[in-house]
VMD Tcl script that draws the C-alpha trace (Angstrom):
set ca {
  {-20.95 23.06 -5.58}
  {-18.52 20.16 -5.81}
  {-19.19 16.70 -7.24}
  {-16.51 14.98 -5.13}
  {-17.40 12.02 -2.97}
  {-15.79 11.43 0.40}
  {-15.40 7.84 1.52}
  {-15.34 7.41 5.28}
  {-12.95 4.96 6.86}
  {-13.82 2.45 9.53}
  {-12.36 1.75 12.94}
  {-11.69 -1.91 13.68}
  {-10.05 -3.63 16.64}
  {-7.60 -6.12 15.11}
  {-4.98 -8.54 16.40}
  {-1.62 -6.79 15.85}
  {-0.09 -10.15 14.92}
  {-2.49 -10.43 11.96}
  {-1.38 -7.14 10.39}
  {1.09 -6.87 7.52}
  {3.66 -4.10 7.93}
  {4.25 -2.02 4.80}
  {7.79 -0.87 4.05}
  {8.57 2.14 6.20}
  {10.53 5.19 5.11}
  {12.44 5.12 8.40}
  {15.69 3.15 8.33}
  {14.88 1.86 11.82}
  {11.94 1.93 14.18}
  {13.31 1.49 17.71}
  {10.84 0.19 20.27}
  {11.82 1.15 23.82}
  {10.72 -0.80 26.90}
  {8.94 2.36 28.12}
  {6.92 2.53 24.89}
  {5.91 -1.13 25.20}
  {4.93 -0.56 28.83}
  {2.81 2.45 27.84}
  {0.98 0.34 25.24}
  {0.56 -2.45 27.80}
  {-0.96 -0.06 30.35}
  {-2.94 2.28 28.09}
  {-3.39 0.48 24.79}
  {-2.71 2.08 21.43}
  {-3.98 5.65 21.85}
  {-3.45 6.88 18.29}
  {-5.15 4.70 15.67}
  {-3.00 2.73 13.26}
  {-3.86 3.43 9.62}
  {-4.03 0.67 7.07}
  {-5.87 -0.67 4.08}
  {-7.62 -3.97 3.48}
  {-6.73 -5.87 0.31}
  {-9.17 -7.89 -1.77}
  {-8.12 -11.05 0.12}
  {-8.95 -9.45 3.48}
  {-5.39 -8.82 4.71}
  {-4.79 -5.47 6.42}
  {-1.53 -3.70 5.57}
  {-0.30 -0.99 7.94}
  {0.50 2.30 6.24}
  {1.06 4.44 9.35}
  {1.77 3.19 12.85}
  {4.47 0.56 12.39}
  {6.08 1.26 15.80}
  {2.69 1.09 17.55}
  {2.00 -2.31 15.99}
  {5.43 -3.68 16.92}
  {5.00 -2.40 20.50}
  {1.49 -3.88 20.72}
  {2.88 -7.23 19.58}
  {5.42 -7.12 22.42}
  {2.87 -5.94 24.99}
}
mol new
graphics top color blue
foreach p $ca { graphics top sphere $p radius 0.5 }
foreach p [lrange $ca 0 end-1] q [lrange $ca 1 end] { graphics top cylinder $p $q radius 0.2 }
display resetview
């Protein structure tokens, strides 16, 4: 039997303009008009992953392109 504890994350609906984008390993993150249109029509289908700091700010760790496209949509 293991003594490890698993901490569950939460799902929150946040304003994409309020998110802080963490440095990305990609040298560029192109956002095509078709991608923005897809977000506009369908929303963000794959959740963006982030973490909340002690001051309440949410920093995006995975999903930079989705956030940028949501901001444009």
